[in-house]
C-alpha positions as CSV (number, residue, x, y, z in Angstrom):
1,X,-35.8,-5.1,18.6
2,X,-36.8,-4.3,15.0
3,X,-33.3,-3.7,13.8
4,X,-31.6,-6.4,15.2
5,X,-31.9,-9.8,13.1
6,X,-33.2,-12.5,15.2
7,X,-32.3,-15.8,14.9
8,X,-34.6,-18.8,13.3
9,X,-34.9,-22.0,15.2
10,X,-32.2,-23.3,12.5
11,X,-29.4,-21.1,14.7
12,X,-30.9,-21.8,18.3
13,X,-27.6,-23.2,19.4
14,X,-26.0,-19.9,18.9
15,X,-27.9,-18.6,22.2
16,X,-25.4,-20.4,24.0
17,X,-22.6,-18.2,23.2
18,X,-21.8,-14.9,25.4
19,X,-22.1,-11.8,24.1
20,X,-19.3,-10.1,25.9
21,X,-16.9,-8.5,23.3
22,X,-16.1,-4.9,22.7
23,X,-15.4,-3.1,19.5
24,X,-11.8,-2.5,21.0
25,X,-11.6,-6.1,21.9
26,X,-12.6,-7.2,18.2
27,X,-10.2,-4.7,16.6
28,X,-7.3,-6.2,18.8
29,X,-8.0,-9.5,18.1
30,X,-7.9,-8.9,14.1
31,X,-4.5,-6.9,14.8
32,X,-3.2,-9.8,16.9
33,X,-4.0,-12.5,14.3
34,X,-1.9,-10.3,11.6
35,X,1.0,-9.1,13.4
36,X,2.2,-12.7,14.4
37,X,4.7,-14.8,12.3
38,X,4.3,-12.7,9.5
39,X,6.6,-9.8,10.5
40,X,9.0,-11.7,11.6
41,X,9.5,-14.0,8.5
42,X,7.6,-12.1,5.8
43,X,9.9,-9.6,5.1
44,X,12.4,-11.9,3.6
45,X,10.3,-14.7,2.3
46,X,8.7,-11.4,0.0
47,X,12.7,-10.1,-1.0
48,X,13.5,-13.6,-1.6
49,X,10.9,-13.7,-4.2
50,X,10.5,-10.2,-5.8
51,X,13.5,-8.6,-4.5
52,X,12.8,-4.7,-3.5
53,X,9.6,-4.5,-5.4
54,X,8.1,-6.8,-2.4
55,X,7.4,-3.3,-1.1
56,X,4.6,-3.0,-4.1
57,X,3.5,-6.8,-3.2
58,X,2.6,-5.3,0.4
59,X,0.7,-2.4,-0.8
60,X,-1.2,-4.2,-3.7
61,X,-2.0,-7.2,-1.1
62,X,-3.5,-4.0,1.1
63,X,-5.5,-2.9,-1.4
64,X,-7.0,-6.4,-2.5
65,X,-7.5,-7.5,0.8
66,X,-9.7,-4.3,1.6
67,X,-11.6,-5.0,-1.6
68,X,-12.5,-8.4,-0.4
69,X,-13.4,-7.5,2.8
70,X,-15.5,-4.7,1.5
71,X,-18.4,-7.4,1.0
72,X,-18.2,-8.7,4.2
73,X,-18.3,-5.3,6.1
74,X,-22.2,-5.5,5.1
75,X,-22.4,-9.5,5.5
76,X,-20.8,-9.3,8.9
77,X,-23.2,-6.2,9.9
78,X,-26.3,-8.0,9.0
79,X,-25.7,-11.1,9.9
80,X,-22.9,-11.3,12.8
81,X,-22.2,-14.9,13.5
82,X,-19.3,-17.1,15.0
83,X,-17.9,-19.1,12.4
84,X,-19.8,-16.3,10.0
85,X,-17.5,-16.9,7.0
86,X,-18.3,-20.8,6.9
87,X,-22.3,-20.0,7.4
88,X,-22.7,-17.5,4.5
89,X,-22.2,-19.9,1.7
90,X,-24.5,-22.4,3.0
91,X,-27.1,-19.2,3.1
92,X,-26.6,-18.5,-0.6
93,X,-25.6,-21.6,-2.2
94,X,-26.7,-24.4,-0.2
95,X,-24.8,-27.6,1.3
96,X,-22.4,-29.0,-1.3
97,X,-20.4,-25.4,-1.7
98,X,-21.3,-24.8,2.2
99,X,-18.8,-28.0,2.6
100,X,-16.4,-27.5,0.2
101,X,-15.9,-23.7,1.3
102,X,-16.1,-24.4,4.8
103,X,-13.7,-27.6,4.6
104,X,-11.3,-25.6,3.1
105,X,-11.3,-22.6,5.6
106,X,-11.3,-24.8,8.5
107,X,-8.2,-26.3,7.2
108,X,-6.5,-23.1,6.7
109,X,-7.4,-21.6,10.0
110,X,-6.4,-25.1,11.9
111,X,-3.1,-24.9,10.3
112,X,-2.2,-21.6,11.5
113,X,-1.6,-22.3,14.8
114,X,1.4,-24.7,14.1
115,X,2.7,-22.2,11.7
116,X,2.8,-20.0,14.6
117,X,4.3,-22.3,17.0
118,X,6.8,-23.2,14.3
119,X,7.7,-19.5,14.1
120,X,8.3,-19.5,18.1
121,X,10.7,-22.1,17.9
122,X,12.5,-21.3,14.6
123,X,13.6,-17.8,15.9
124,X,14.3,-19.2,19.6
125,X,16.4,-22.4,17.7
126,X,18.3,-19.8,15.5
127,X,19.7,-17.9,18.1
128,X,20.1,-21.0,20.9
129,X,21.3,-23.6,18.9
130,X,21.7,-25.6,21.8
131,X,17.9,-26.1,22.4
132,X,17.8,-28.3,19.4
133,X,15.0,-27.5,18.5
134,X,15.8,-26.9,14.1
135,X,17.9,-29.4,11.9
136,X,18.5,-28.7,8.6
137,X,17.1,-30.1,5.3
138,X,17.7,-29.2,1.9
139,X,19.8,-25.9,3.3
140,X,15.7,-24.7,5.2
141,X,15.5,-24.7,8.7
142,X,12.9,-27.2,9.8
143,X,11.7,-28.1,13.3
144,X,13.6,-31.3,14.7
145,X,12.3,-35.0,15.8
146,X,11.7,-35.1,18.5
147,X,12.4,-31.9,20.3
148,X,11.3,-29.3,18.3
149,X,8.2,-31.2,17.1
150,X,6.9,-32.3,20.5
151,X,7.8,-28.8,21.7
152,X,5.2,-27.3,19.1
153,X,2.8,-29.6,20.5
154,X,3.4,-28.2,24.0
155,X,2.7,-24.6,22.6
156,X,-0.5,-25.6,21.3
157,X,-1.7,-27.1,24.4
158,X,-1.1,-23.6,25.7
159,X,-3.1,-22.2,23.2
160,X,-5.9,-24.5,24.0
161,X,-6.3,-23.5,27.7
162,X,-6.1,-20.0,26.7
163,X,-9.2,-20.6,24.5
164,X,-10.9,-23.0,26.5
165,X,-11.6,-20.3,29.8
166,X,-13.7,-18.2,27.2
167,X,-13.9,-15.4,24.6
168,X,-13.7,-12.8,27.0
169,X,-10.8,-14.0,28.7
170,X,-9.1,-14.6,25.5
171,X,-9.5,-11.3,24.4
172,X,-8.6,-9.6,27.7
173,X,-5.1,-11.6,27.9
174,X,-5.2,-10.2,24.1
175,X,-5.5,-6.8,25.0
176,X,-1.9,-6.0,26.3
177,X,-0.4,-8.5,24.1
178,X,-1.7,-6.7,20.9
179,X,-0.2,-3.3,22.2
180,X,3.2,-4.9,22.4
181,X,2.6,-6.3,19.0
182,X,2.1,-2.7,17.5
183,X,4.9,-0.8,19.5
184,X,7.7,-3.2,18.7
185,X,7.2,-4.0,15.1
186,X,6.7,0.1,14.7
187,X,10.2,0.9,17.1
188,X,11.8,-1.9,14.6
189,X,11.2,-0.2,11.6
190,X,12.1,3.1,12.7
191,X,15.6,1.5,14.2
192,X,16.4,-0.3,11.1
193,X,16.1,3.3,9.1
194,X,19.1,3.9,11.2
195,X,21.3,1.6,9.1
196,X,19.4,2.1,5.6
197,X,21.5,1.0,2.8
198,X,20.3,2.9,-0.4
199,X,22.0,0.8,-2.7
200,X,19.7,-2.3,-2.2
201,X,17.3,-1.0,-3.7
202,X,18.8,-0.4,-6.8
203,X,21.9,-1.7,-7.2
204,X,21.7,-5.4,-7.8
205,X,19.4,-6.2,-10.5
206,X,17.2,-3.0,-9.9
207,X,14.0,-2.3,-8.2
208,X,12.1,-5.5,-9.4
209,X,15.1,-7.6,-10.4
210,X,13.2,-10.6,-12.0
211,X,10.2,-8.2,-13.3
212,X,6.6,-8.1,-12.7
213,X,5.4,-11.9,-12.4
214,X,7.4,-12.1,-8.8
215,X,5.8,-9.3,-7.5
216,X,2.5,-10.8,-7.6
217,X,3.2,-14.2,-6.8
218,X,5.1,-12.8,-3.4
219,X,1.7,-12.0,-2.3
220,X,0.3,-15.4,-2.6
221,X,3.5,-17.4,-1.4
222,X,5.6,-15.4,1.0
223,X,3.3,-15.1,4.0
224,X,1.9,-11.3,2.7
225,X,-1.7,-12.5,2.4
226,X,-1.1,-14.8,5.1
227,X,-0.4,-11.8,7.6
228,X,-3.2,-9.8,6.2
229,X,-6.3,-11.7,6.4
230,X,-6.7,-11.2,10.2
231,X,-9.9,-9.4,9.4
232,X,-11.7,-12.2,9.4
233,X,-11.6,-12.6,13.2
234,X,-13.8,-9.8,13.9
235,X,-16.4,-11.7,11.8
236,X,-15.9,-15.3,13.0
237,X,-16.2,-13.8,16.8
238,X,-19.4,-11.4,15.4
239,X,-21.7,-13.9,17.2
240,X,-20.0,-13.0,20.8
241,X,-19.8,-9.0,20.1
242,X,-22.0,-6.8,22.4
243,X,-23.3,-4.8,19.6
244,X,-22.3,-6.3,16.5
245,X,-24.0,-4.7,13.6
246,X,-22.2,-1.7,14.6
247,X,-18.9,-3.1,16.1
248,X,-18.2,-5.9,13.4
249,X,-17.5,-3.4,10.1
250,X,-15.3,-0.9,12.6
251,X,-13.4,-3.4,13.4
252,X,-13.0,-5.3,9.9
253,X,-11.4,-2.3,8.4
254,X,-9.3,-1.1,11.4
255,X,-7.7,-4.7,11.4
256,X,-6.7,-4.3,7.8
257,X,-5.6,-0.8,7.8
258,X,-3.2,-1.0,11.3
259,X,-1.4,-4.2,10.0
260,X,-1.1,-3.1,6.3
261,X,1.1,0.2,7.4
262,X,3.2,-1.7,9.8
263,X,4.0,-4.6,7.2
264,X,4.8,-2.0,4.3
265,X,7.0,0.5,6.3
266,X,9.1,-2.6,7.9
267,X,9.3,-4.1,4.5
268,X,11.2,-1.1,3.4
269,X,13.3,-0.9,6.3
270,X,14.2,-4.5,6.3
271,X,15.6,-4.3,2.3
272,X,17.6,-0.9,3.7
273,X,19.0,-2.9,6.2
274,X,20.2,-6.2,4.5
275,X,23.9,-6.9,5.2
276,X,25.1,-9.5,2.5
277,X,28.4,-10.4,3.7
278,X,26.9,-11.1,7.1
279,X,24.3,-13.6,5.5
280,X,26.6,-15.2,3.9
281,X,25.4,-14.4,0.2
282,X,26.9,-12.3,-3.2
283,X,25.2,-8.9,-3.0
284,X,22.2,-9.4,-5.5
285,X,21.4,-13.1,-4.6
286,X,17.5,-12.2,-3.5
287,X,16.5,-16.0,-4.7
288,X,18.8,-17.3,-1.9
289,X,17.5,-14.9,1.5
290,X,16.0,-18.1,2.4
291,X,19.0,-20.4,2.3
292,X,21.0,-17.5,3.7
293,X,22.5,-16.9,7.2
294,X,19.4,-14.7,8.1
295,X,16.6,-16.9,7.7
296,X,15.9,-18.4,11.0
297,X,15.7,-14.5,12.3
298,X,15.8,-11.4,9.8
299,X,15.1,-9.2,11.6
300,X,17.1,-9.9,14.8
301,X,20.3,-10.2,12.5
302,X,19.4,-7.3,10.9
303,X,19.3,-5.3,14.3
304,X,22.5,-7.5,15.2
305,X,24.6,-7.3,11.9
306,X,24.5,-3.2,12.6
307,X,27.4,-3.8,15.7
308,X,25.4,-0.8,17.5
309,X,24.5,-0.8,21.2
310,X,21.0,0.5,21.1
311,X,19.9,-2.0,18.0
312,X,21.8,-4.8,19.8
313,X,19.5,-4.0,22.8
314,X,16.1,-4.0,20.5
315,X,17.3,-7.5,19.2
316,X,16.9,-8.3,22.9
317,X,13.1,-7.2,22.8
318,X,12.8,-8.9,19.4
319,X,13.6,-12.4,20.6
320,X,11.2,-11.7,23.6
321,X,8.6,-10.9,20.7
322,X,9.6,-13.9,18.6
323,X,7.7,-15.6,21.4
324,X,4.9,-13.2,22.3
325,X,3.9,-12.2,18.6
326,X,3.3,-16.0,17.4
327,X,1.9,-17.4,20.5
328,X,-0.7,-14.6,20.7
329,X,-1.8,-14.9,16.6
330,X,-1.5,-18.7,17.2
331,X,-4.2,-19.1,20.5
332,X,-6.1,-16.2,18.7
333,X,-6.7,-18.5,15.6
334,X,-7.3,-21.8,17.6
335,X,-10.3,-19.9,18.9
336,X,-11.4,-19.1,15.0
337,X,-10.8,-23.1,14.4
338,X,-12.8,-23.8,17.1
339,X,-15.9,-21.3,15.9
340,X,-15.2,-22.5,12.3
341,X,-16.3,-26.3,13.3
342,X,-19.3,-24.8,15.7
343,X,-20.2,-22.8,12.1
344,X,-20.2,-26.6,10.4
345,X,-22.0,-28.1,13.1
346,X,-24.9,-25.4,12.8
347,X,-24.8,-26.4,9.0
348,X,-25.4,-29.9,10.3
349,X,-22.5,-30.9,7.9
350,X,-21.1,-32.2,11.0
351,X,-22.5,-33.9,13.9
352,X,-24.3,-31.5,16.2
353,X,-22.4,-32.2,19.3
354,X,-19.9,-29.6,17.8
355,X,-22.1,-26.8,18.3
356,X,-21.7,-27.9,22.4
357,X,-20.4,-24.9,24.4
358,X,-18.8,-25.5,27.8
359,X,-19.6,-23.2,30.9
360,X,-17.7,-20.5,29.4
361,X,-19.7,-20.6,26.6
362,X,-17.0,-22.1,24.0
363,X,-17.5,-25.1,21.4
364,X,-15.3,-27.3,23.0
365,X,-15.7,-30.3,21.2
366,X,-15.0,-28.2,18.0
367,X,-11.3,-26.3,20.5
368,X,-10.1,-30.3,21.0
369,X,-10.3,-31.4,17.6
370,X,-8.9,-28.0,16.0
371,X,-5.8,-28.5,18.5
372,X,-5.2,-32.3,17.4
373,X,-5.5,-31.4,13.8
374,X,-3.4,-28.7,13.9
375,X,-0.5,-30.8,15.5
376,X,-0.9,-33.0,12.6
377,X,0.3,-30.4,10.5
378,X,4.1,-30.3,12.0
379,X,4.5,-33.7,10.6
380,X,4.3,-32.9,6.9
381,X,5.4,-29.1,7.0
382,X,7.4,-28.6,9.7
383,X,8.9,-25.1,8.4
384,X,7.1,-21.9,8.5
385,X,8.3,-21.1,4.7
386,X,7.1,-24.4,3.9
387,X,3.3,-24.3,5.2
388,X,2.5,-20.4,4.5
389,X,1.9,-20.9,0.8
390,X,-0.7,-23.7,1.4
391,X,-2.5,-21.5,4.4
392,X,-2.5,-18.4,2.4
393,X,-4.0,-19.9,-0.6
394,X,-6.7,-22.3,1.0
395,X,-7.7,-19.3,2.9
396,X,-8.3,-17.2,-0.2
397,X,-10.5,-19.9,-1.6
398,X,-12.8,-19.2,0.8
399,X,-13.2,-15.4,0.4
400,X,-14.5,-15.6,-2.9
401,X,-17.5,-16.6,-1.3
402,X,-18.0,-12.8,-0.3
403,X,-18.3,-10.9,-3.5
404,X,-21.0,-14.3,-4.5
405,X,-22.6,-13.9,-1.4
406,X,-23.6,-10.0,-1.0
407,X,-25.4,-9.9,-4.2
408,X,-27.5,-13.4,-3.7
409,X,-28.5,-12.0,-0.2
410,X,-29.6,-8.9,-1.4
411,X,-32.0,-11.0,-3.3
412,X,-33.1,-13.7,-1.1
413,X,-33.0,-11.8,2.0
414,X,-33.8,-8.0,1.1
415,X,-36.0,-7.5,4.7
416,X,-33.2,-8.4,6.8
417,X,-31.3,-5.2,8.4
418,X,-28.3,-3.7,6.6
419,X,-26.6,-1.4,9.4
420,X,-23.7,-1.0,6.7
421,X,-25.2,-1.0,3.3
422,X,-22.3,-1.3,0.4
423,X,-23.0,1.3,-2.0
424,X,-22.6,0.4,-5.5
425,X,-22.5,-3.3,-4.5
426,X,-22.7,-5.0,-8.0
427,X,-19.8,-3.4,-8.8
428,X,-17.8,-4.1,-5.6
429,X,-19.1,-7.6,-5.5
430,X,-17.1,-8.6,-8.9
431,X,-14.0,-6.6,-7.8
432,X,-14.1,-8.2,-4.8
433,X,-14.4,-11.9,-6.1
434,X,-11.5,-11.0,-8.6
435,X,-9.6,-9.7,-6.1
436,X,-9.7,-13.1,-4.5
437,X,-9.6,-15.1,-7.6
438,X,-6.0,-13.6,-8.6
439,X,-5.0,-14.2,-5.7
440,X,-5.9,-17.7,-5.5
441,X,-4.2,-18.0,-9.1
442,X,-0.5,-15.9,-8.4
443,X,-0.2,-18.6,-5.2
444,X,1.0,-20.7,-8.2
445,X,0.3,-24.4,-9.5
446,X,2.2,-26.4,-6.8
447,X,0.6,-24.6,-4.1
448,X,-2.9,-25.1,-5.8
449,X,-2.0,-28.4,-6.3
450,X,-1.7,-29.3,-2.9
451,X,-4.9,-26.9,-1.6
452,X,-7.3,-28.6,-4.1
453,X,-6.2,-32.1,-3.2
454,X,-6.4,-31.1,0.3
455,X,-10.1,-29.3,-0.3
456,X,-11.4,-32.3,-2.2
457,X,-10.4,-34.8,0.2
458,X,-13.2,-33.8,2.5
459,X,-16.0,-34.6,-0.4
460,X,-16.5,-38.3,1.0
461,X,-17.1,-36.9,4.5
462,X,-19.9,-34.8,2.6
463,X,-21.6,-37.8,1.3
464,X,-20.8,-40.2,4.1
465,X,-22.2,-38.4,7.0
466,X,-24.4,-35.5,5.6
467,X,-26.4,-36.9,2.3
468,X,-27.4,-39.6,3.8
469,X,-28.7,-38.2,7.7
470,X,-30.7,-35.5,5.4
471,X,-32.0,-38.2,3.3
472,X,-29.9,-37.3,-0.2
473,X,-29.0,-40.6,-0.7
474,X,-29.3,-44.2,0.7
475,X,-26.8,-45.1,3.0
476,X,-25.5,-47.7,1.0
477,X,-24.8,-45.2,-2.3
478,X,-23.3,-42.7,0.3
479,X,-21.1,-44.8,1.5
480,X,-20.3,-46.3,-2.0
481,X,-19.3,-43.0,-3.4
482,X,-17.8,-42.2,-0.3
483,X,-15.2,-45.0,-0.2
484,X,-14.8,-45.2,-3.8
485,X,-14.2,-41.6,-4.4
486,X,-11.6,-41.6,-1.4
487,X,-9.7,-44.5,-2.6
488,X,-9.3,-43.1,-5.8
489,X,-8.5,-39.8,-4.9
490,X,-5.5,-40.9,-2.5
491,X,-4.3,-43.0,-5.7
492,X,-4.1,-40.1,-7.7
493,X,-3.0,-37.8,-5.7
494,X,0.3,-40.1,-4.8
495,X,0.6,-41.6,-8.5
496,X,0.3,-38.0,-9.9
497,X,3.7,-37.2,-8.3
498,X,2.6,-33.2,-7.9
499,X,1.6,-33.2,-4.4
500,X,3.4,-32.9,-1.1
501,X,6.6,-32.4,-3.0
502,X,9.5,-31.0,-1.4
503,X,10.6,-28.4,-3.7
504,X,7.6,-28.0,-5.6
505,X,7.7,-29.7,-8.8
506,X,7.0,-33.1,-9.4
507,X,8.2,-36.6,-8.0
508,X,10.2,-38.7,-10.6
509,X,7.9,-41.2,-11.9
510,X,4.8,-39.5,-11.8
511,X,2.1,-38.9,-14.4
512,X,2.3,-36.3,-17.2
513,X,0.1,-33.2,-16.4
514,X,-2.2,-34.1,-19.5
515,X,-2.9,-37.7,-17.6
516,X,-3.0,-35.9,-14.0
517,X,-5.6,-33.0,-15.1
518,X,-7.9,-35.5,-16.8
519,X,-8.2,-37.8,-13.9
520,X,-8.3,-35.1,-11.5
521,X,-10.9,-33.5,-13.3
522,X,-12.8,-36.6,-13.9
523,X,-13.0,-37.8,-10.4
524,X,-14.5,-34.3,-9.1
525,X,-16.9,-34.1,-11.9
526,X,-18.1,-37.4,-11.3
527,X,-18.2,-37.2,-7.5
528,X,-20.7,-34.2,-8.3
529,X,-22.8,-36.0,-11.0
530,X,-23.0,-39.2,-8.8
531,X,-24.5,-37.2,-6.3
532,X,-27.1,-35.4,-8.9
533,X,-28.2,-38.8,-10.2
534,X,-28.7,-40.9,-6.8
535,X,-30.3,-37.8,-5.1
536,X,-33.9,-36.1,-4.6
537,X,-34.9,-33.3,-6.3
538,X,-34.3,-30.7,-3.3
539,X,-30.4,-32.2,-3.3
540,X,-30.2,-31.5,-6.9
541,X,-30.4,-27.9,-6.6
542,X,-27.6,-27.9,-4.3
543,X,-25.6,-30.0,-6.8
544,X,-26.9,-27.2,-9.6
545,X,-25.7,-24.3,-7.2
546,X,-22.2,-25.9,-6.7
547,X,-21.1,-26.2,-10.4
548,X,-20.0,-22.5,-11.0
549,X,-17.5,-23.5,-7.6
550,X,-16.4,-26.6,-9.5
551,X,-15.9,-24.5,-12.9
552,X,-13.5,-22.1,-11.1
553,X,-11.4,-24.5,-9.3
554,X,-10.4,-26.8,-12.2
555,X,-10.3,-24.1,-14.7
556,X,-7.8,-22.1,-12.4
557,X,-6.1,-25.1,-12.0
558,X,-4.9,-25.8,-15.6
559,X,-4.2,-21.9,-16.1
560,X,-2.0,-21.9,-12.9
561,X,-0.2,-24.8,-14.7
562,X,0.3,-23.0,-18.3
563,X,1.0,-19.7,-16.7
564,X,4.3,-17.9,-15.3
565,X,3.4,-19.2,-11.7
566,X,3.5,-23.4,-13.0
567,X,6.4,-25.5,-13.8
568,X,6.7,-25.1,-17.4
569,X,10.2,-23.6,-18.4
570,X,8.5,-21.6,-21.1
571,X,5.1,-20.7,-20.1
572,X,2.3,-20.4,-22.3
573,X,0.4,-17.9,-20.6
574,X,3.2,-15.5,-20.2
575,X,2.2,-12.3,-18.2
576,X,0.0,-10.4,-18.4
577,X,-2.0,-13.5,-20.3
578,X,-2.4,-15.7,-17.4
579,X,-3.9,-12.8,-15.4
580,X,-6.0,-11.8,-18.2
581,X,-7.3,-15.8,-18.4
582,X,-8.0,-15.8,-14.8
583,X,-9.9,-13.1,-14.8
584,X,-12.1,-14.5,-17.3
585,X,-12.5,-17.7,-15.5
586,X,-13.3,-15.5,-12.5
587,X,-16.3,-13.4,-14.2
588,X,-18.4,-16.6,-15.6
589,X,-17.8,-17.9,-12.6
590,X,-19.2,-14.8,-11.0
591,X,-22.1,-14.4,-13.2
592,X,-22.6,-18.2,-13.0
593,X,-22.4,-18.0,-9.3
594,X,-24.9,-15.2,-8.8
595,X,-27.5,-16.8,-10.9
596,X,-27.5,-20.2,-9.4
597,X,-27.7,-18.6,-5.8
598,X,-31.1,-19.2,-4.0
599,X,-33.1,-18.7,-1.4
600,X,-31.6,-22.1,1.1
601,X,-33.9,-23.0,3.7
602,X,-31.4,-21.9,6.3
603,X,-31.8,-18.3,5.3
604,X,-36.0,-18.6,5.3
605,X,-35.4,-19.4,8.1
606,X,-33.7,-16.5,9.4
607,X,-36.0,-14.3,7.2
608,X,-38.5,-15.8,9.2
609,X,-37.2,-15.4,12.5
610,X,-36.1,-11.5,11.7
611,X,-40.4,-11.0,10.7
612,X,-41.5,-12.5,14.1
613,X,-39.1,-10.4,15.9
614,X,-41.1,-7.4,14.2
615,X,-44.5,-8.8,15.1
616,X,-43.5,-9.3,18.5
617,X,-42.0,-5.7,18.9
618,X,-45.2,-4.5,17.3
619,X,-47.0,-6.4,19.7
620,X,-45.5,-4.8,22.6
621,X,-45.8,-1.3,21.1
622,X,-49.5,-1.9,21.0
């Protein structure tokens, strides 16, 4: 009893979750979440941006993800909770920061099941065009209406059913699928080595045909970071683990290492297997790969083009896996979306009914909402290549919290046991934080415009529900602030012309960046100031603890515009100065964030629960 972190009254609803997952099941959930559509499409998308140097992109990304995960190893073993990632922010920086991060995280996870459904239909639609799953827009295959999109909705229903019957059912059904998902990519890159063309690595513009900047841009925008962030499954399912203090750190580490090795070798094999003539491209047209003849099924076409019987047979299994791998990842992430909604309910940012569990121990309403909202993503982004950058950056935005939260919890919850204690935490916390910040910057201005717009549009929900329910603001003022901000925010997004553009640029007639940036920043700052002015002293502390996050996002937005990954033909912050500027912004944000973190009521409640457990254990011993 003394070694276990007890739940306080704040987290009583967690007792309804069933602790049924073993170390192996947690590990396989993490691996399954990462070997999905990324291995089917990511290798082509990455090569299309960085050329052969995409191999370095995978290696660098794997190292960065491991650095990000370091802080979560201690957090996950100390406070294993379902929906953990969204809950840590509330414990260290209060409700406003918690809502911003939680909302962004929820958006990222609920958009993953539809992208996995898109992957299934894209692969099958390319092989069987008579199914009419796909149509072509601007040279890119997208889901057709109504056949393609409605088929995606049906797959989402399948994900829902698999999750509804409990975490143990999900984990057991996932076990054998994950073994298949590990085996087939491994066999694929081994077979591709037999048709490897060494000239693809150096003859067409060199190993890095566009220089160094695309190596980093590929990490954030082509599915690389998207494919490697599944380590969070062990954290999000931590509240349902049999032995979370031991199993969560090990499952987290393993779910990074296994996919990293597989993906890197697969990228090497794919580049060597590229057949330019079969793609309908001239040798060295790396930037045209997404529009080439292999875009709807890169690895299948690579095997098929070799005209070797054994490889053709493997191609058949690859088509089967085109359904199996994304489907398995999709159903795992829909469960993650449900647990994220559950975590937001525990934090009281959304109605408590989202904590309600069915008889299988699943937060059923959060699951329903995640499935329905996931289906919405089919409409604005009906292509895997269009959606992957948004998901990656939205997810990475939330991972900045590990580096900031760990030193704050070392200060405010020092009594809690830490089965895994990170040595040199002060150093590694900074590194972890900066790793996430840099990946966010590498996503590029267009992606960040969409991610930040979607993130901040959730602010009116915070004031409309949480602020007045908690007594921060009067109902009238909370309604006024929410409505005014929402209307103005939608207007800025539309009139600015930088959001939801088909080519990643700006729509004709939009505002200049200077005007757009001033109004964008002014609105966000005005919202936070309004809460501070209209709220109680208790609420003001939450707003004060949020300014570092606002600084980081708004400053990063401007650096992204001026850097190599922005729309300027002649960037102001050329490589590596954009990275240097982002690091400076990140260091300021880190120091600011650590200093303004405080002992929230929630972490006090958890500490009190642990101390009561110690007293009870001592009394039993006596």
